[in-house]
C-alpha positions as CSV (number, residue, x, y, z in Angstrom):
1,M,0.0,0.1,-0.2
2,D,1.5,3.3,-0.9
3,L,1.5,5.6,2.4
4,E,3.2,8.0,0.9
5,P,0.6,11.9,0.2
6,S,-0.1,12.6,-3.2
7,V,0.8,16.4,-3.9
8,A,-2.8,16.9,-4.2
9,E,-3.6,16.2,-0.6
10,L,0.0,18.8,0.7
11,D,-0.7,22.5,1.6
12,E,1.4,25.2,-0.1
13,Q,3.8,26.1,2.2
14,T,4.6,22.3,1.8
15,R,5.2,22.2,-1.8
16,G,7.3,25.2,-1.8
17,G,9.9,23.6,0.3
18,L,9.7,19.9,-1.7
19,A,10.2,21.9,-4.8
20,K,13.5,24.1,-3.2
21,S,14.5,20.1,-2.0
22,F,13.5,18.9,-5.3
23,I,15.6,21.1,-7.3
24,E,18.7,20.8,-5.0
25,D,18.9,17.4,-4.8
26,A,17.7,16.4,-8.5
27,V,18.7,19.4,-10.5
28,I,21.6,20.9,-9.2
29,G,22.6,17.7,-7.7
30,Q,22.4,16.1,-11.3
31,Y,24.2,19.1,-13.2
32,R,27.4,19.6,-10.5
33,Q,28.4,16.1,-11.5
34,L,27.9,16.6,-15.7
35,V,29.8,19.0,-14.9
36,R,32.8,17.9,-13.4
37,W,32.2,15.2,-15.3
38,Q,32.1,17.0,-18.8
39,H,36.2,18.3,-18.4
40,I,37.0,14.5,-18.7
41,T,34.8,13.2,-21.3
42,G,34.1,16.5,-23.1
43,Q,30.3,15.4,-23.5
44,S,27.8,18.3,-23.1
45,A,26.5,18.2,-19.4
46,Q,22.7,19.2,-19.9
47,I,20.3,17.4,-18.1
48,D,16.9,16.3,-19.2
49,S,15.3,19.3,-18.3
50,G,12.0,18.2,-19.4
51,Y,11.2,15.3,-17.1
52,L,12.9,17.5,-14.5
53,G,10.9,20.6,-15.2
54,Q,7.5,18.2,-14.9
55,H,8.1,16.9,-11.6
56,L,9.0,20.5,-10.6
57,V,5.1,22.1,-11.8
58,S,3.2,19.0,-10.1
59,L,5.1,20.6,-6.9
60,V,4.4,24.4,-7.3
61,S,0.9,23.5,-9.1
62,G,-0.5,20.7,-6.9
63,I,-1.4,18.6,-9.0
64,P,0.3,15.5,-9.9
65,G,0.9,13.7,-13.8
66,R,-1.2,11.3,-14.9
67,G,0.4,8.4,-13.5
68,R,3.4,6.4,-13.1
69,G,5.0,5.3,-16.6
70,S,3.4,8.0,-19.0
71,R,5.0,9.2,-21.5
72,G,4.2,11.2,-25.1
73,K,2.6,13.6,-26.3
74,G,-1.0,14.5,-24.6
75,A,-1.6,16.7,-21.7
76,D,0.8,16.5,-18.6
77,L,-0.7,17.0,-15.7
78,A,-4.2,15.5,-14.5
79,D,-6.1,18.4,-15.1
80,G,-5.0,18.1,-18.9
81,S,-3.1,20.9,-18.7
82,E,0.4,21.7,-20.7
83,I,4.0,22.2,-19.7
84,K,6.4,23.6,-21.1
85,I,10.3,23.6,-20.5
86,A,13.4,25.2,-21.3
87,S,17.2,25.2,-20.2
88,T,20.6,27.2,-20.8
89,L,22.2,24.8,-18.4
90,G,24.7,22.8,-20.0
91,G,23.5,24.0,-23.8
92,V,24.7,26.4,-26.2
93,D,22.2,27.6,-28.2
94,K,19.2,30.0,-26.7
95,P,16.3,27.7,-26.3
96,R,12.6,27.8,-27.2
97,W,9.5,26.7,-25.6
98,N,8.0,25.4,-29.2
99,N,3.4,24.4,-29.4
100,K,3.1,22.6,-32.4
101,L,-0.5,24.8,-33.6
102,D,-0.5,23.5,-36.8
103,T,-4.7,24.0,-37.4
104,A,-7.3,25.9,-36.5
105,Q,-8.6,23.0,-34.3
106,A,-5.1,23.0,-32.2
107,V,-5.0,26.4,-31.6
108,E,-8.5,26.4,-30.2
109,T,-7.3,23.2,-28.4
110,Y,-4.7,25.2,-27.2
111,L,-6.4,28.2,-25.7
112,N,-8.9,26.4,-23.7
113,N,-6.1,24.2,-21.3
114,P,-6.9,24.5,-18.0
115,A,-3.2,26.0,-17.6
116,I,0.2,26.0,-19.2
117,Y,2.8,26.2,-17.3
118,F,6.3,27.2,-19.0
119,G,9.4,27.0,-16.7
120,L,12.9,28.0,-17.3
121,F,16.3,26.4,-16.1
122,D,19.3,28.8,-17.1
123,T,21.6,31.1,-15.1
124,P,21.6,34.8,-14.2
125,E,24.3,35.2,-16.9
126,K,25.3,33.7,-19.9
127,G,28.3,31.5,-20.4
128,D,28.0,30.6,-17.0
129,D,27.9,27.4,-15.5
130,F,26.4,28.5,-12.1
131,P,24.4,29.6,-10.1
132,V,21.1,27.9,-11.2
133,R,18.5,29.8,-11.1
134,V,14.7,28.1,-11.8
135,R,11.2,30.0,-12.6
136,V,7.7,28.9,-13.4
137,W,5.2,30.7,-14.8
138,I,1.8,29.8,-15.3
139,V,-1.3,30.9,-17.5
140,E,-4.6,30.2,-17.6
141,P,-5.5,30.7,-21.3
142,S,-9.0,30.8,-21.9
143,R,-9.8,33.8,-19.2
144,D,-6.0,35.8,-20.1
145,E,-7.1,38.0,-22.7
146,V,-3.8,39.6,-23.3
147,F,-1.9,35.4,-24.1
148,R,-4.7,34.8,-26.1
149,R,-4.4,37.6,-28.4
150,V,-0.7,37.0,-28.9
151,V,-1.3,33.7,-29.9
152,S,-4.5,34.3,-32.4
153,T,-2.7,37.2,-33.9
154,W,0.3,34.3,-34.8
155,A,-2.8,32.1,-35.9
156,E,-3.5,34.5,-38.5
157,K,-0.5,34.8,-40.0
158,Q,1.2,32.6,-43.1
159,T,3.2,30.2,-40.7
160,S,5.1,26.6,-40.2
161,G,2.0,25.7,-37.6
162,N,4.7,25.8,-34.7
163,F,4.3,28.8,-32.7
164,Q,7.1,29.9,-30.7
165,L,7.7,31.5,-27.8
166,H,11.3,33.0,-26.3
167,P,12.3,32.8,-22.8
168,P,14.0,35.4,-21.2
169,C,17.0,33.6,-20.3
170,W,19.7,35.2,-18.7
171,S,17.7,38.2,-17.9
172,S,15.2,38.8,-14.8
173,S,12.3,40.0,-16.5
174,D,9.2,37.8,-17.1
175,I,8.9,39.1,-21.2
176,A,8.3,36.3,-23.6
177,T,9.5,37.0,-27.1
178,N,7.2,36.1,-30.0
179,Q,6.9,37.5,-33.3
180,S,3.5,38.4,-33.0
181,G,3.5,40.2,-30.2
182,N,5.9,39.9,-26.8
183,V,4.1,39.1,-22.8
184,V,4.4,39.2,-19.6
185,L,4.1,36.3,-18.0
186,P,2.8,35.6,-14.2
187,L,6.1,34.5,-12.1
188,A,4.4,31.4,-9.9
189,F,8.4,30.4,-8.8
190,R,11.3,32.0,-8.7
191,A,14.7,30.5,-6.9
192,T,18.0,30.9,-7.2
193,Q,21.2,28.8,-6.1
194,L,23.6,29.9,-3.4
195,D,27.2,27.9,-2.9
196,V,27.1,28.3,1.2
197,R,30.4,27.0,1.5
198,G,30.8,24.7,-1.0
199,V,27.2,23.5,-0.1
200,D,24.7,23.7,-3.2
201,Y,21.8,25.7,-1.1
202,L,18.7,27.3,-3.2
203,Q,17.0,30.9,-1.8
204,V,13.9,30.6,-2.8
205,E,13.0,34.4,-4.3
206,H,9.2,34.2,-5.1
207,W,6.2,32.4,-4.3
208,D,3.2,33.0,-5.4
209,P,0.7,29.5,-7.5
210,S,-1.6,32.0,-8.4
211,P,0.0,34.5,-9.9
212,G,-2.7,36.1,-11.7
213,R,-3.1,37.0,-15.9
214,C,-0.5,38.1,-18.6
215,S,0.4,41.9,-19.3
216,A,1.7,43.6,-22.1
217,P,5.0,44.7,-21.9
């Protein structure tokens, strides 16, 4: 019998503490080891930010995933919400949040998501390995007119069908950019790694699981 509580049963304060611990253990711990090894192997120190981000978003939102072993296309959370994760850690190119919206139905489905969680693993300065910074933004597109306007404006143009948002990498802003308009995303979580006498300690700087709606820059 599984006696561990579901993330849905945890209060906000507990989830915030667990999110901090998860990043220290599963994200920074793994990434620091890869950075050390890359000097020997010459390989990338990139982490699998997608799956790590899904764990983190469940802690931030209080909504579990679709169950053990779930993977592939479809909703990422049990309530049908989507998760988009980008990372610069161990990478060279600036990442993007990609969304395949190649039909009118796909656009409509996207805009009716219960929520879309945008996550970013980066560093404050481009080219640095550390300190690690982690942010999560939450958009509820069905009631967010600013976000809907950006997506609808993009959808009216001839495109490849891939709606791209560019995260605010190496920047303290919350502005995501797109060729059809920029948007200030509602920040739910921000934490930055501190090196305290060789110990990886994460300082949670912002915690608001209900951050409101987007705004125009």
